[in-house]
C-alpha positions as CSV (number, residue, x, y, z in Angstrom):
1,M,-52.3,83.7,47.5
2,A,-50.3,84.9,50.5
3,V,-48.6,81.6,51.0
4,F,-48.0,81.4,47.3
5,I,-46.3,84.8,47.4
6,S,-44.4,84.1,50.7
7,E,-43.1,80.8,49.3
8,R,-41.9,82.3,46.1
9,S,-41.0,86.0,47.2
10,A,-37.3,85.4,46.0
11,D,-38.5,84.7,42.5
12,D,-39.5,87.1,39.7
13,L,-43.1,87.2,40.7
14,R,-45.9,89.0,39.1
15,V,-49.6,89.6,39.8
16,E,-50.5,87.4,36.9
17,D,-48.4,84.5,38.3
18,V,-50.4,84.8,41.6
19,A,-53.6,85.1,39.8
20,R,-52.9,82.1,37.7
21,Q,-52.1,80.0,40.7
22,V,-55.5,80.6,42.1
23,H,-57.4,80.6,38.8
24,L,-58.6,84.2,38.9
25,H,-58.4,87.2,36.7
26,P,-55.3,89.3,37.7
27,Q,-57.6,92.3,38.5
28,Y,-60.1,90.2,40.6
29,A,-57.2,88.6,42.4
30,M,-55.8,91.9,43.4
31,T,-59.2,93.1,44.7
32,L,-59.8,90.1,46.8
33,F,-56.1,90.2,48.0
34,R,-56.4,93.8,49.2
35,R,-59.9,93.2,50.6
36,A,-58.7,90.3,52.7
37,L,-55.3,91.6,53.9
38,G,-55.7,95.4,53.6
39,I,-52.6,95.7,51.3
40,T,-51.8,95.1,47.8
41,I,-50.0,92.1,46.3
42,G,-47.0,94.2,45.6
43,E,-46.8,95.6,49.0
44,Y,-47.1,92.1,50.6
45,L,-44.3,90.8,48.1
46,L,-42.1,93.8,49.3
47,Q,-42.8,92.8,53.0
48,C,-41.8,89.2,52.4
49,R,-38.7,90.2,50.4
50,V,-37.6,92.7,53.2
51,A,-38.2,89.9,55.9
52,R,-36.2,87.4,54.0
53,A,-33.3,90.0,53.7
54,Q,-33.5,90.7,57.4
55,R,-33.2,86.9,58.1
56,L,-30.3,86.5,55.8
57,L,-28.5,89.4,57.2
58,L,-28.7,88.1,60.7
59,T,-28.3,84.3,60.2
60,T,-25.7,84.1,57.3
61,D,-22.3,85.9,56.5
62,M,-23.4,86.3,53.0
63,P,-22.2,89.5,51.5
64,I,-24.7,92.3,51.5
65,T,-24.6,92.6,47.8
66,E,-25.9,89.1,47.5
67,V,-28.5,89.3,50.2
68,G,-30.6,91.7,48.1
69,F,-30.6,89.2,45.1
70,A,-31.2,86.2,47.3
71,A,-34.3,88.0,48.8
72,G,-35.6,88.6,45.4
73,F,-34.7,92.4,44.7
74,G,-33.9,93.1,41.0
75,S,-31.1,95.4,41.7
76,Q,-28.9,96.7,44.5
77,S,-30.3,100.2,44.3
78,Q,-33.8,98.8,44.7
79,F,-32.7,96.7,47.6
80,Y,-31.2,99.4,49.6
81,A,-33.9,101.8,49.0
82,R,-36.7,99.4,50.0
83,F,-34.8,98.2,53.0
84,R,-34.0,101.6,54.2
85,D,-37.6,102.7,53.8
86,R,-38.9,99.6,55.7
87,C,-36.1,99.3,58.5
88,G,-35.0,103.0,58.7
89,E,-31.4,102.1,58.2
90,A,-29.2,100.6,55.5
91,P,-28.6,96.7,55.5
92,A,-25.0,97.0,56.7
93,A,-26.0,99.1,59.6
94,Y,-29.0,96.7,60.3
95,R,-26.6,93.9,60.4
96,R,-24.1,95.7,62.7
97,R,-26.8,96.7,65.2
98,L,-28.5,93.4,65.6
99,A,-25.6,91.0,65.1
100,G,-24.1,92.0,68.3
101,A,-27.4,91.9,70.3
């Protein structure tokens, strides 16, 4: 399940999609995933999306407004909020700080 999520994290992905991929009921898939990794499917998906955004910010000159959508976030506000929660700074600040490193 983790590989499927990681490979498709930029897509509009739901628990039902992940469960269908491994032929499990969504509730059981969520239970197994949490038991194996210690986090929910949604949390893992968020981690994958933030990691993708971090890579895009550091390896491309893609405008920040496009990075969020390319990483799989549904809106700019969601991207900025989740990125700041995870990284402790806004995407532009992250790029500035690490691009010169």
